[in-house]
N, C-alpha and C positions, 0 to 999 in steps of 0.2 A: 503494501499500500505506500508504504513512506517513499519507495524507492521512483513508482509513477508520478506522485503527488511533486517530488522533488524535482523529477524531469521536467515537470511540465512549467512550473514555477522558473525552477533557474534558465531554463529557455527563454523567459522574456526578458524584456521586450522582442517583439519581431517588427521589422516594416518592411515595406513594399512600396515604391512609389511614394506617395506623398503621403499615405498611409501608415499609422504607428499602432500595435495595439499591444497593451502592455498591463501589469496588475492595477487595478483604481486604487486610488488613497483617498484619505477621507476630503481633501481640496474638491476631489469631484462630485461630492454629493455638492458642493454649494454652486458648482458649474449647471448641475442638472438642474438645481432649484431655477437657474436664471434661464432654462429654456424656452424659447419663444412656443406657441398653444399649437398642439394640434388643431384644423380646424376639421370641420364635418365633411365624413363620416370617420372621422379618426378623432375624435374628444378623448373616448376611453384610455388610450396610451398617453394621453396628458400627465407628468407626474407633477404639477404647479404649486400641489398642494405643501411640497417642500419648499414652497417659498414664503409660506405663513408658517414654516416650522422655527423655534430661535436654535441660536448655535450648539445648544445643548440638545435638541430634541434632533439636531440631525447628527450630532456627535452619536447618540445612541443609536441612530439611521444606521450609521454607518459601522457601530461595534459591534450592533446585532447581526448582522448580515456579514459580515465578516468574519464571524466565530462559528458560521455554521461551517461545518467542514464536509459538508456532502456538498460544496457551491464555489464556484469561482467566479468574481466579478471579474471582468476585464473593460479598461475606457479604452477605444478609437480616437485618438487623434490624427489631426490631418494637419500639416506642417504650417497653414495658415491661420489654424483655430485649434485648441484645446477642446478635449472630451465633444466631438460631433458622435457621438455612440457610444454605447454600452452593450455587453456583450454576458451574457450570465448563464453559466453552464448551471445545471439544476440535478439532485439526485442522481450523484456521482457512484456508481460502485467500483468502487477502487479495486475490487479484487478480479473483477472480471473486465474490467476497463469500459464499461460505458457510462455515457451519458445519457438519463432519464428523459431530460427537458431540456431544454434553453430557451432565455429570452434575450430578444433583440430589440435596441429603440435607435435609430437615427434621427439626427436634431431635426425638426420640420421644416426647417429652409434650409437644410443639406438633403433632403430627398429626393426620389429623380435624378441623381446624379450616378448610379452604379454603387454607389458608397456600402451601400447593403451587401449586394453581389461580390465587392472584394473584398470586402472585411470577412464575407464567412467563409472564400475559398480560403486566405489567410488562417480564418480558426484552424480548417480542417486539416491544412499543411502540417499546421504548429502541433493540433491535438493528433492527430494520426502520426507524425514523423515523431511524437514524443515518446507513444505507445500504446493511445487509446484503440480500443474497436470499435465503436461506434458513437455516434451523436444523435441522439434523437429528438425532437420538438413537436408543439402542435399548435399549429395554424386555423381559423375559422377559416373554416370550406368558402365564405363571401369574400373573405381577402384578397383578389386575385393577384393584386399587385404583391405583395407579400408571398405568394407562392410562385408566383415565375420569377422571382428574386431565390427564392430558395432550390428553385431547381435549375436553376442557370449555377449555382453551387453546388450541384451533384447531388439536391437530398432529392429524393421519390417516396412519393405516398405510399405508404405499407397500410393502413389502415384507418379507420375510422370513429367516430363515437359521438353522443349529445351531449349537450352540458347545460344545466338550466341556467337562464338567462333572466332574472325576473326584471329586469329593464326593459327588455325586448315589449313593444304591443305591435296591435293591429297597424296605427299611425304610422310607428316608427318602420315600420317593415314597408308600406306606402313609400316615405321618405326615400328609405335606400335605394328601392328599383329604380323611383323615379328622379335616383341621383348615377344611375348603371349600376348598384351596386347590385349583382345577382343573387340575391337572398330569401325572394320566396321559395326556392326548389329545395334550400337549404335552413328550413326552420318549419316548427311544427309545436302545437300546442299538446303537450302529453298531460290529459286529466287539468287541464287547464292551466297549466303551467309551462311558461314559454321556454322553448328551448332553440338552441341551434347548433347544427354542423360542425364536427369538427374534423383535420384530418391531422394525423401522425406521421409523419415524415421523418426522415434519417437519410442521414450518410455514412458510408464507412470505408474504409480504405481500396483503393481502385484495384490493389490483388486478391480482393476478398469480395469484389463484385461478382456475380455469376451472372454467364449471358456476356 
């Protein structure tokens, strides 16, 4: 366990072109708090609540997440701007070398520039080169922008599941459809509870892929 984790951490930071991926630091929480807001329909990704927190609360936010031994938080820097992205490896099983889930956020004013795909390609090369065997993530099925990004980085859909979404209403579904977000075929009401379809996607080292 310690050997794999040590290889991962000790091989940071990594750089490709103008992008740098490194282990996050306490100051990065302050940068995240200053991120501009995401617009409709991506408001759920906003981290603006951090902007309302005191320095002590941000200290605790960092400490709590940094003490989770099954996670690794990574900041993505650009030569022109610090912390344009955040990558979170979640539910790491050190014995099998697998990442059970992953979170990714790209600062709203840096979206649609290929940053997400480039960062994920860098992350997979780093992860698999250090000994990890699989990286998995979940994504809302209507989020076609994210799915295309993940596919370009080598992730493939391997399963699906439904997640309760109490904030989802019929009017929300109509608004999203009118904004060209294909949500109707990926939403349902199960005994009156709104649910949204999610896909499991995963990437593995190239030499272990079948076909």
